[in-house]
BANUKE-184792 format. One record per atom (N, C-alpha, C): atom name; residue number from 1; x negated, y negated, z negated. Coordinates in steps of 0.001 Angstrom, whole numbers, plus 500000, padded with zeros to 6 digits. Atoms other than C-alpha are relative to their C-alpha. Example, Ala and Ser with C-alpha at 12.3 -4.5 7.8 and 13.67 -1.06 7.14 Angstrom:
! BANUKE-184792
<site><name>N</name><resi>1</resi><u>499110</u><v>501190</v><w>500000</w></site>
<site><name>CA</name><resi>1</resi><u>487700</u><v>504500</v><w>492200</w></site>
<site><name>C</name><resi>1</resi><u>499100</u><v>498800</v><w>500000</w></site>
<site><name>N</name><resi>2</resi><u>500820</u><v>501190</v><w>500060</w></site>
<site><name>CA</name><resi>2</resi><u>486330</u><v>501060</v><w>492860</w></site>
<site><name>C</name><resi>2</resi><u>500770</u><v>498910</v><w>499270</w></site>
//
This chain:
! BANUKE-184792
<site><name>N</name><resi>1</resi><u>500194</u><v>501414</v><w>499815</w></site>
<site><name>CA</name><resi>1</resi><u>935582</u><v>204038</v><w>701322</w></site>
<site><name>C</name><resi>1</resi><u>498643</u><v>499614</v><w>499413</w></site>
<site><name>N</name><resi>2</resi><u>501316</u><v>500422</v><w>500455</w></site>
<site><name>CA</name><resi>2</resi><u>932125</u><v>202490</v><w>701039</w></site>
<site><name>C</name><resi>2</resi><u>500111</u><v>498810</v><w>499071</w></site>
<site><name>N</name><resi>3</resi><u>500046</u><v>501122</v><w>500916</w></site>
<site><name>CA</name><resi>3</resi><u>931346</u><v>200208</v><w>698188</w></site>
<site><name>C</name><resi>3</resi><u>498983</u><v>499000</v><w>500541</w></site>
<site><name>N</name><resi>4</resi><u>500917</u><v>501004</v><w>499470</w></site>
<site><name>CA</name><resi>4</resi><u>929856</u><v>196987</v><w>699518</w></site>
<site><name>C</name><resi>4</resi><u>499307</u><v>499282</v><w>498845</w></site>
<site><name>N</name><resi>5</resi><u>500758</u><v>500700</v><w>501025</w></site>
<site><name>CA</name><resi>5</resi><u>927140</u><v>195278</v><w>697553</w></site>
<site><name>C</name><resi>5</resi><u>499901</u><v>498527</v><w>500376</w></site>
<site><name>N</name><resi>6</resi><u>500129</u><v>501429</v><w>499765</w></site>
<site><name>CA</name><resi>6</resi><u>926769</u><v>191562</v><w>697147</w></site>
<site><name>C</name><resi>6</resi><u>498613</u><v>499695</v><w>500523</w></site>
<site><name>N</name><resi>7</resi><u>501296</u><v>500416</v><w>499484</w></site>
<site><name>CA</name><resi>7</resi><u>924023</u><v>189943</v><w>699127</w></site>
<site><name>C</name><resi>7</resi><u>499383</u><v>498997</v><w>499035</w></site>
<site><name>N</name><resi>8</resi><u>500726</u><v>500937</v><w>500857</w></site>
<site><name>CA</name><resi>8</resi><u>921372</u><v>188103</v><w>697155</w></site>
<site><name>C</name><resi>8</resi><u>499034</u><v>499225</v><w>500879</w></site>
<site><name>N</name><resi>9</resi><u>500836</u><v>500860</v><w>499176</w></site>
<site><name>CA</name><resi>9</resi><u>919546</u><v>185159</v><w>698657</w></site>
<site><name>C</name><resi>9</resi><u>498893</u><v>499396</v><w>499145</w></site>
<site><name>N</name><resi>10</resi><u>501116</u><v>500577</v><w>500742</w></site>
<site><name>CA</name><resi>10</resi><u>916117</u><v>183993</v><w>697583</w></site>
<site><name>C</name><resi>10</resi><u>500030</u><v>498475</v><w>500129</w></site>
<site><name>N</name><resi>11</resi><u>499973</u><v>501466</v><w>499978</w></site>
<site><name>CA</name><resi>11</resi><u>915512</u><v>180302</v><w>696821</w></site>
<site><name>C</name><resi>11</resi><u>499461</u><v>499388</v><w>501297</w></site>
<site><name>N</name><resi>12</resi><u>500550</u><v>500529</v><w>498750</w></site>
<site><name>CA</name><resi>12</resi><u>913454</u><v>179803</v><w>699998</w></site>
<site><name>C</name><resi>12</resi><u>501057</u><v>499994</v><w>501101</w></site>
<site><name>N</name><resi>13</resi><u>498945</u><v>499919</v><w>498992</w></site>
<site><name>CA</name><resi>13</resi><u>916355</u><v>180954</v><w>702166</w></site>
<site><name>C</name><resi>13</resi><u>501045</u><v>498920</v><w>499747</w></site>
<site><name>N</name><resi>14</resi><u>499004</u><v>501012</v><w>500351</w></site>
<site><name>CA</name><resi>14</resi><u>918799</u><v>178709</v><w>700297</w></site>
<site><name>C</name><resi>14</resi><u>499503</u><v>498611</v><w>500366</w></site>
<site><name>N</name><resi>15</resi><u>500570</u><v>501307</v><w>499693</w></site>
<site><name>CA</name><resi>15</resi><u>916466</u><v>175730</v><w>700657</w></site>
<site><name>C</name><resi>15</resi><u>499989</u><v>499744</v><w>501502</w></site>
<site><name>N</name><resi>16</resi><u>500035</u><v>500126</v><w>498538</w></site>
<site><name>CA</name><resi>16</resi><u>916099</u><v>176373</v><w>704387</w></site>
<site><name>C</name><resi>16</resi><u>501392</u><v>499655</v><w>500546</w></site>
<site><name>N</name><resi>17</resi><u>498626</u><v>500236</v><w>499548</w></site>
<site><name>CA</name><resi>17</resi><u>919875</u><v>176480</v><w>704880</w></site>
<site><name>C</name><resi>17</resi><u>500464</u><v>498612</v><w>499578</w></site>
<site><name>N</name><resi>18</resi><u>499562</u><v>501301</v><w>500512</w></site>
<site><name>CA</name><resi>18</resi><u>920490</u><v>173416</v><w>702697</w></site>
<site><name>C</name><resi>18</resi><u>499325</u><v>498865</v><w>500764</w></site>
<site><name>N</name><resi>19</resi><u>500684</u><v>501045</v><w>499244</w></site>
<site><name>CA</name><resi>19</resi><u>917833</u><v>171367</v><w>704482</w></site>
<site><name>C</name><resi>19</resi><u>500600</u><v>499827</v><w>501393</w></site>
<site><name>N</name><resi>20</resi><u>499376</u><v>500088</v><w>498678</w></site>
<site><name>CA</name><resi>20</resi><u>919384</u><v>172207</v><w>707806</w></site>
<site><name>C</name><resi>20</resi><u>501375</u><v>499343</v><w>499919</w></site>
<site><name>N</name><resi>21</resi><u>498681</u><v>500604</v><w>500187</w></site>
<site><name>CA</name><resi>21</resi><u>922814</u><v>171240</v><w>706477</w></site>
<site><name>C</name><resi>21</resi><u>499872</u><v>498509</v><w>499694</w></site>
<site><name>N</name><resi>22</resi><u>500189</u><v>501414</v><w>500337</w></site>
<site><name>CA</name><resi>22</resi><u>921485</u><v>167953</v><w>705070</w></site>
<site><name>C</name><resi>22</resi><u>499574</u><v>499171</v><w>501204</w></site>
<site><name>N</name><resi>23</resi><u>500421</u><v>500726</v><w>498799</w></site>
<site><name>CA</name><resi>23</resi><u>919957</u><v>167015</v><w>708415</w></site>
<site><name>C</name><resi>23</resi><u>501194</u><v>499608</v><w>500869</w></site>
<site><name>N</name><resi>24</resi><u>498747</u><v>500242</v><w>499271</w></site>
<site><name>CA</name><resi>24</resi><u>923464</u><v>167153</v><w>709935</w></site>
<site><name>C</name><resi>24</resi><u>499801</u><v>499893</v><w>501510</w></site>
<site><name>N</name><resi>25</resi><u>500190</u><v>499958</v><w>498544</w></site>
<site><name>CA</name><resi>25</resi><u>922151</u><v>167864</v><w>713434</w></site>
<site><name>C</name><resi>25</resi><u>500998</u><v>500950</v><w>500647</w></site>
<site><name>N</name><resi>26</resi><u>499004</u><v>499036</v><w>499520</w></site>
<site><name>CA</name><resi>26</resi><u>924575</u><v>170779</v><w>713787</w></site>
<site><name>C</name><resi>26</resi><u>501131</u><v>500055</v><w>499006</w></site>
<site><name>N</name><resi>27</resi><u>498849</u><v>499916</v><w>500901</w></site>
<site><name>CA</name><resi>27</resi><u>927984</u><v>171424</v><w>712337</w></site>
<site><name>C</name><resi>27</resi><u>499779</u><v>501092</v><w>498958</w></site>
<site><name>N</name><resi>28</resi><u>500087</u><v>499035</v><w>501083</w></site>
<site><name>CA</name><resi>28</resi><u>928389</u><v>173360</v><w>709124</w></site>
<site><name>C</name><resi>28</resi><u>500416</u><v>501392</v><w>500484</w></site>
<site><name>N</name><resi>29</resi><u>499537</u><v>498719</v><w>499458</w></site>
<site><name>CA</name><resi>29</resi><u>930248</u><v>176075</v><w>711029</w></site>
<site><name>C</name><resi>29</resi><u>498917</u><v>500681</v><w>500833</w></site>
<site><name>N</name><resi>30</resi><u>501089</u><v>499428</v><w>499194</w></site>
<site><name>CA</name><resi>30</resi><u>927343</u><v>176539</v><w>713447</w></site>
<site><name>C</name><resi>30</resi><u>498898</u><v>500578</v><w>499115</w></site>
<site><name>N</name><resi>31</resi><u>501033</u><v>499522</v><w>500928</w></site>
<site><name>CA</name><resi>31</resi><u>924872</u><v>176854</v><w>710594</w></site>
<site><name>C</name><resi>31</resi><u>500481</u><v>501267</v><w>499299</w></site>
<site><name>N</name><resi>32</resi><u>499440</u><v>498830</v><w>500680</w></site>
<site><name>CA</name><resi>32</resi><u>927169</u><v>179295</v><w>708784</w></site>
<site><name>C</name><resi>32</resi><u>500002</u><v>501212</v><w>500923</w></site>
<site><name>N</name><resi>33</resi><u>499980</u><v>498903</v><w>499038</w></site>
<site><name>CA</name><resi>33</resi><u>927518</u><v>181397</v><w>711919</w></site>
<site><name>C</name><resi>33</resi><u>498587</u><v>500539</v><w>500232</w></site>
<site><name>N</name><resi>34</resi><u>501382</u><v>499589</v><w>499752</w></site>
<site><name>CA</name><resi>34</resi><u>923746</u><v>181449</v><w>712483</w></site>
<site><name>C</name><resi>34</resi><u>499467</u><v>500856</v><w>498854</w></site>
<site><name>N</name><resi>35</resi><u>500534</u><v>499293</v><w>501158</w></site>
<site><name>CA</name><resi>35</resi><u>922944</u><v>182607</v><w>708948</w></site>
<site><name>C</name><resi>35</resi><u>500968</u><v>501013</v><w>499398</w></site>
<site><name>N</name><resi>36</resi><u>498976</u><v>499049</v><w>500436</w></site>
<site><name>CA</name><resi>36</resi><u>926067</u><v>184768</v><w>708570</w></site>
<site><name>C</name><resi>36</resi><u>500453</u><v>499714</v><w>498570</w></site>
<site><name>N</name><resi>37</resi><u>499504</u><v>500461</v><w>501287</w></site>
<site><name>CA</name><resi>37</resi><u>927385</u><v>182771</v><w>705621</w></site>
<site><name>C</name><resi>37</resi><u>501359</u><v>499351</v><w>500185</w></site>
<site><name>N</name><resi>38</resi><u>498745</u><v>500739</v><w>499958</w></site>
<site><name>CA</name><resi>38</resi><u>930694</u><v>181195</v><w>704747</w></site>
<site><name>C</name><resi>38</resi><u>499666</u><v>498519</v><w>499834</w></site>
<site><name>N</name><resi>39</resi><u>500288</u><v>501434</v><w>500128</w></site>
<site><name>CA</name><resi>39</resi><u>930741</u><v>177394</v><w>705178</w></site>
<site><name>C</name><resi>39</resi><u>500142</u><v>499486</v><w>498565</w></site>
<site><name>N</name><resi>40</resi><u>499851</u><v>500427</v><w>501393</w></site>
<site><name>CA</name><resi>40</resi><u>931954</u><v>177042</v><w>701578</w></site>
<site><name>C</name><resi>40</resi><u>498748</u><v>500305</v><w>499182</w></site>
<site><name>N</name><resi>41</resi><u>501230</u><v>499651</v><w>500711</w></site>
<site><name>CA</name><resi>41</resi><u>928800</u><v>178789</v><w>700368</w></site>
<site><name>C</name><resi>41</resi><u>498927</u><v>498954</v><w>500270</w></site>
<site><name>N</name><resi>42</resi><u>500987</u><v>501021</v><w>499649</w></site>
<site><name>CA</name><resi>42</resi><u>926614</u><v>176308</v><w>702215</w></site>
<site><name>C</name><resi>42</resi><u>500342</u><v>498684</v><w>499310</w></site>
<site><name>N</name><resi>43</resi><u>499568</u><v>501218</v><w>500675</w></site>
<site><name>CA</name><resi>43</resi><u>928657</u><v>173425</v><w>700813</w></site>
<site><name>C</name><resi>43</resi><u>499660</u><v>500055</v><w>498515</w></site>
<site><name>N</name><resi>44</resi><u>500314</u><v>499838</v><w>501424</w></site>
<site><name>CA</name><resi>44</resi><u>928202</u><v>174799</v><w>697293</w></site>
<site><name>C</name><resi>44</resi><u>498500</u><v>499848</v><w>499760</w></site>
<site><name>N</name><resi>45</resi><u>501453</u><v>500117</v><w>500140</w></site>
<site><name>CA</name><resi>45</resi><u>924417</u><v>175165</v><w>697738</w></site>
<site><name>C</name><resi>45</resi><u>499551</u><v>498555</v><w>500221</w></site>
<site><name>N</name><resi>46</resi><u>500339</u><v>501384</v><w>499690</w></site>
<site><name>CA</name><resi>46</resi><u>924251</u><v>171670</v><w>699241</w></site>
<site><name>C</name><resi>46</resi><u>500330</u><v>499090</v><w>498817</w></site>
<site><name>N</name><resi>47</resi><u>499588</u><v>500793</v><w>501160</w></site>
<site><name>CA</name><resi>47</resi><u>926139</u><v>170183</v><w>696281</w></site>
<site><name>C</name><resi>47</resi><u>499037</u><v>500227</v><w>498837</w></site>
<site><name>N</name><resi>48</resi><u>500926</u><v>499668</v><w>501084</w></site>
<site><name>CA</name><resi>48</resi><u>923899</u><v>172001</v><w>693785</w></site>
<site><name>C</name><resi>48</resi><u>498628</u><v>499371</v><w>500240</w></site>
<site><name>N</name><resi>49</resi><u>501312</u><v>500561</v><w>499671</w></site>
<site><name>CA</name><resi>49</resi><u>920756</u><v>170833</v><w>695589</w></site>
<site><name>C</name><resi>49</resi><u>499991</u><v>498490</v><w>499805</w></site>
<site><name>N</name><resi>50</resi><u>499971</u><v>501455</v><w>500148</w></site>
<site><name>CA</name><resi>50</resi><u>921816</u><v>167185</v><w>695667</w></site>
<site><name>C</name><resi>50</resi><u>500132</u><v>499591</v><w>498539</w></site>
<site><name>N</name><resi>51</resi><u>499883</u><v>500308</v><w>501426</w></site>
<site><name>CA</name><resi>51</resi><u>922749</u><v>167281</v><w>691970</w></site>
<site><name>C</name><resi>51</resi><u>498668</u><v>500144</v><w>499290</w></site>
<site><name>N</name><resi>52</resi><u>501266</u><v>499722</v><w>500676</w></site>
<site><name>CA</name><resi>52</resi><u>919355</u><v>168678</v><w>690994</w></site>
<site><name>C</name><resi>52</resi><u>498807</u><v>499346</v><w>500682</w></site>
<site><name>N</name><resi>53</resi><u>501089</u><v>500621</v><w>499252</w></site>
<site><name>CA</name><resi>53</resi><u>917308</u><v>166603</v><w>693431</w></site>
<site><name>C</name><resi>53</resi><u>499187</u><v>499054</v><w>499133</w></site>
<site><name>N</name><resi>54</resi><u>500728</u><v>500946</v><w>500843</w></site>
<site><name>CA</name><resi>54</resi><u>916387</u><v>164042</v><w>690777</w></site>
<site><name>C</name><resi>54</resi><u>498984</u><v>500709</v><w>499112</w></site>
<site><name>N</name><resi>55</resi><u>500940</u><v>499252</v><w>500828</w></site>
<site><name>CA</name><resi>55</resi><u>914632</u><v>166787</v><w>688777</w></site>
<site><name>C</name><resi>55</resi><u>498631</u><v>500131</v><w>500656</w></site>
<site><name>N</name><resi>56</resi><u>501257</u><v>499870</v><w>499273</w></site>
<site><name>CA</name><resi>56</resi><u>911969</u><v>166970</v><w>691475</w></site>
<site><name>C</name><resi>56</resi><u>499064</u><v>498853</v><w>499649</w></site>
<site><name>N</name><resi>57</resi><u>500802</u><v>501189</v><w>500226</w></site>
<site><name>CA</name><resi>57</resi><u>910802</u><v>163461</v><w>690614</w></site>
<site><name>C</name><resi>57</resi><u>499726</u><v>499733</v><w>498524</w></site>
<site><name>N</name><resi>58</resi><u>500300</u><v>500157</v><w>501415</w></site>
<site><name>CA</name><resi>58</resi><u>910722</u><v>163895</v><w>686845</w></site>
<site><name>C</name><resi>58</resi><u>498592</u><v>500466</v><w>499723</w></site>
<site><name>N</name><resi>59</resi><u>501363</u><v>499597</v><w>500366</w></site>
<site><name>CA</name><resi>59</resi><u>907381</u><v>164254</v><w>685148</w></site>
<site><name>C</name><resi>59</resi><u>500001</u><v>501472</v><w>499635</w></site>
<site><name>N</name><resi>60</resi><u>500109</u><v>498584</v><w>500289</w></site>
<site><name>CA</name><resi>60</resi><u>906346</u><v>167887</v><w>685056</w></site>
<site><name>C</name><resi>60</resi><u>500807</u><v>500871</v><w>500947</w></site>
<site><name>N</name><resi>61</resi><u>499298</u><v>499201</v><w>499021</w></site>
<site><name>CA</name><resi>61</resi><u>908564</u><v>169000</v><w>687917</w></site>
<site><name>C</name><resi>61</resi><u>501348</u><v>500519</v><w>499566</w></site>
<site><name>N</name><resi>62</resi><u>498654</u><v>499611</v><w>500386</w></site>
<site><name>CA</name><resi>62</resi><u>911837</u><v>169380</v><w>686034</w></site>
<site><name>C</name><resi>62</resi><u>500065</u><v>501303</v><w>499260</w></site>
<site><name>N</name><resi>63</resi><u>499745</u><v>498760</v><w>500733</w></site>
<site><name>CA</name><resi>63</resi><u>913034</u><v>172821</v><w>684992</w></site>
<site><name>C</name><resi>63</resi><u>498809</u><v>500943</v><w>500012</w></site>
<site><name>N</name><resi>64</resi><u>501157</u><v>499117</v><w>499949</w></site>
<site><name>CA</name><resi>64</resi><u>909775</u><v>174482</v><w>685979</w></site>
<site><name>C</name><resi>64</resi><u>498839</u><v>499460</v><w>499182</w></site>
<site><name>N</name><resi>65</resi><u>501086</u><v>500613</v><w>500754</w></site>
<site><name>CA</name><resi>65</resi><u>907783</u><v>172331</v><w>683549</w></site>
<site><name>C</name><resi>65</resi><u>499430</u><v>500936</v><w>498946</w></site>
<site><name>N</name><resi>66</resi><u>500532</u><v>499139</v><w>501055</w></site>
<site><name>CA</name><resi>66</resi><u>907498</u><v>174961</v><w>680821</w></site>
<site><name>C</name><resi>66</resi><u>499015</u><v>501044</v><w>500532</w></site>
<site><name>N</name><resi>67</resi><u>501027</u><v>499085</v><w>499499</w></site>
<site><name>CA</name><resi>67</resi><u>905734</u><v>177584</v><w>682992</w></site>
<site><name>C</name><resi>67</resi><u>498717</u><v>499273</v><w>500389</w></site>
<site><name>N</name><resi>68</resi><u>501209</u><v>500709</v><w>499608</w></site>
<site><name>CA</name><resi>68</resi><u>903353</u><v>174971</v><w>684389</w></site>
<site><name>C</name><resi>68</resi><u>499280</u><v>499457</v><w>498775</w></site>
<site><name>N</name><resi>69</resi><u>500639</u><v>500437</v><w>501239</w></site>
<site><name>CA</name><resi>69</resi><u>902727</u><v>173590</v><w>680865</w></site>
<site><name>C</name><resi>69</resi><u>499241</u><v>501153</v><w>499368</w></site>
<site><name>N</name><resi>70</resi><u>500646</u><v>498820</v><w>500562</w></site>
<site><name>CA</name><resi>70</resi><u>901936</u><v>177086</v><w>679636</w></site>
<site><name>C</name><resi>70</resi><u>498747</u><v>500350</v><w>500792</w></site>
<site><name>N</name><resi>71</resi><u>501141</u><v>499680</v><w>499142</w></site>
<site><name>CA</name><resi>71</resi><u>899658</u><v>177668</v><w>682590</w></site>
<site><name>C</name><resi>71</resi><u>498879</u><v>498982</v><w>499799</w></site>
<site><name>N</name><resi>72</resi><u>501039</u><v>501008</v><w>500188</w></site>
<site><name>CA</name><resi>72</resi><u>897836</u><v>174360</v><w>682093</w></site>
<site><name>C</name><resi>72</resi><u>499335</u><v>500153</v><w>498637</w></site>
<site><name>N</name><resi>73</resi><u>500597</u><v>499762</v><w>501313</w></site>
<site><name>CA</name><resi>73</resi><u>897334</u><v>175131</v><w>678385</w></site>
<site><name>C</name><resi>73</resi><u>498988</u><v>501145</v><w>500061</w></site>
<site><name>N</name><resi>74</resi><u>500925</u><v>498876</v><w>499861</w></site>
<site><name>CA</name><resi>74</resi><u>895756</u><v>178471</v><w>679294</w></site>
<site><name>C</name><resi>74</resi><u>498746</u><v>499588</v><w>500762</w></site>
<site><name>N</name><resi>75</resi><u>501154</u><v>500455</v><w>499225</w></site>
<site><name>CA</name><resi>75</resi><u>893534</u><v>176777</v><w>681865</w></site>
<site><name>C</name><resi>75</resi><u>499082</u><v>499119</v><w>499163</w></site>
<site><name>N</name><resi>76</resi><u>500820</u><v>500845</v><w>500864</w></site>
<site><name>CA</name><resi>76</resi><u>892373</u><v>174140</v><w>679369</w></site>
<site><name>C</name><resi>76</resi><u>499258</u><v>500838</v><w>498966</w></site>
<site><name>N</name><resi>77</resi><u>500660</u><v>499122</v><w>500965</w></site>
<site><name>CA</name><resi>77</resi><u>891627</u><v>176865</v><w>676825</w></site>
<site><name>C</name><resi>77</resi><u>498834</u><v>500738</v><w>500658</w></site>
<site><name>N</name><resi>78</resi><u>501051</u><v>499289</v><w>499272</w></site>
<site><name>CA</name><resi>78</resi><u>889623</u><v>178770</v><w>679433</w></site>
<site><name>C</name><resi>78</resi><u>498829</u><v>499057</v><w>500308</w></site>
<site><name>N</name><resi>79</resi><u>501047</u><v>500989</v><w>499725</w></site>
<site><name>CA</name><resi>79</resi><u>887719</u><v>175611</v><w>680417</w></site>
<site><name>C</name><resi>79</resi><u>499197</u><v>499735</v><w>498732</w></site>
<site><name>N</name><resi>80</resi><u>500694</u><v>500219</v><w>501266</w></site>
<site><name>CA</name><resi>80</resi><u>886910</u><v>174992</v><w>676750</w></site>
<site><name>C</name><resi>80</resi><u>499080</u><v>501157</v><w>499654</w></site>
<site><name>N</name><resi>81</resi><u>500813</u><v>498820</v><w>500279</w></site>
<site><name>CA</name><resi>81</resi><u>885654</u><v>178541</v><w>676327</w></site>
<site><name>C</name><resi>81</resi><u>498759</u><v>500023</v><w>500892</w></site>
<site><name>N</name><resi>82</resi><u>501137</u><v>500016</v><w>499073</w></site>
<site><name>CA</name><resi>82</resi><u>883445</u><v>178242</v><w>679426</w></site>
<site><name>C</name><resi>82</resi><u>498998</u><v>498916</v><w>499630</w></site>
<site><name>N</name><resi>83</resi><u>500895</u><v>501081</v><w>500406</w></site>
<site><name>CA</name><resi>83</resi><u>882053</u><v>174930</v><w>678190</w></site>
<site><name>C</name><resi>83</resi><u>499165</u><v>500422</v><w>498794</w></site>
<site><name>N</name><resi>84</resi><u>500736</u><v>499527</v><w>501177</w></site>
<site><name>CA</name><resi>84</resi><u>881117</u><v>176475</v><w>674830</w></site>
<site><name>C</name><resi>84</resi><u>498940</u><v>501013</v><w>500407</w></site>
<site><name>N</name><resi>85</resi><u>500963</u><v>499003</v><w>499542</w></site>
<site><name>CA</name><resi>85</resi><u>879462</u><v>179422</v><w>676572</w></site>
<site><name>C</name><resi>85</resi><u>498847</u><v>499353</v><w>500762</w></site>
<site><name>N</name><resi>86</resi><u>501016</u><v>500705</v><w>499225</w></site>
<site><name>CA</name><resi>86</resi><u>877614</u><v>177077</v><w>678925</w></site>
<site><name>C</name><resi>86</resi><u>499034</u><v>499264</v><w>499073</w></site>
<site><name>N</name><resi>87</resi><u>500843</u><v>500697</v><w>500960</w></site>
<site><name>CA</name><resi>87</resi><u>876325</u><v>174951</v><w>676030</w></site>
<site><name>C</name><resi>87</resi><u>499112</u><v>500983</v><w>499230</w></site>
<site><name>N</name><resi>88</resi><u>500769</u><v>498985</v><w>500706</w></site>
<site><name>CA</name><resi>88</resi><u>875222</u><v>178092</v><w>674188</w></site>
<site><name>C</name><resi>88</resi><u>498840</u><v>500503</v><w>500858</w></site>
<site><name>N</name><resi>89</resi><u>501055</u><v>499501</v><w>499107</w></site>
<site><name>CA</name><resi>89</resi><u>873288</u><v>179365</v><w>677201</w></site>
<site><name>C</name><resi>89</resi><u>498942</u><v>498939</v><w>500265</w></site>
<site><name>N</name><resi>90</resi><u>500983</u><v>501076</v><w>499819</w></site>
<site><name>CA</name><resi>90</resi><u>871630</u><v>175952</v><w>677707</w></site>
<site><name>C</name><resi>90</resi><u>499047</u><v>499951</v><w>498818</w></site>
<site><name>N</name><resi>91</resi><u>500843</u><v>500027</v><w>501195</w></site>
<site><name>CA</name><resi>91</resi><u>870360</u><v>176055</v><w>674118</w></site>
<site><name>C</name><resi>91</resi><u>499045</u><v>501185</v><w>499986</w></site>
<site><name>N</name><resi>92</resi><u>500859</u><v>498805</v><w>499972</w></site>
<site><name>CA</name><resi>92</resi><u>869002</u><v>179577</v><w>674625</w></site>
<site><name>C</name><resi>92</resi><u>498844</u><v>499830</v><w>500974</w></site>
<site><name>N</name><resi>93</resi><u>501048</u><v>500200</v><w>499001</w></site>
<site><name>CA</name><resi>93</resi><u>867005</u><v>178466</v><w>677667</w></site>
<site><name>C</name><resi>93</resi><u>498928</u><v>499048</v><w>499493</w></site>
<site><name>N</name><resi>94</resi><u>500960</u><v>500995</v><w>500501</w></site>
<site><name>CA</name><resi>94</resi><u>865319</u><v>175615</v><w>675805</w></site>
<site><name>C</name><resi>94</resi><u>499163</u><v>500532</v><w>498927</w></site>
//
């Protein structure tokens, strides 16, 4: 007997399915059949997406704010370093 593995879906795929379900142009069963999913799975993803939708409009982008904060801090540090180097080179030219 073969051991079946669980399928893993990336966030882009989930978002695509949820957006199609939210549009309500087709029935949930049709969408489930197209993407080879169970309708309950789509309902669960849809519920999770609507619960977390308000996070999109929070300052900093919600749960992804810490990586973007870290990235912006590194960018500001790099800009500061380049400014110091630029000022140093300007003084050397004069």
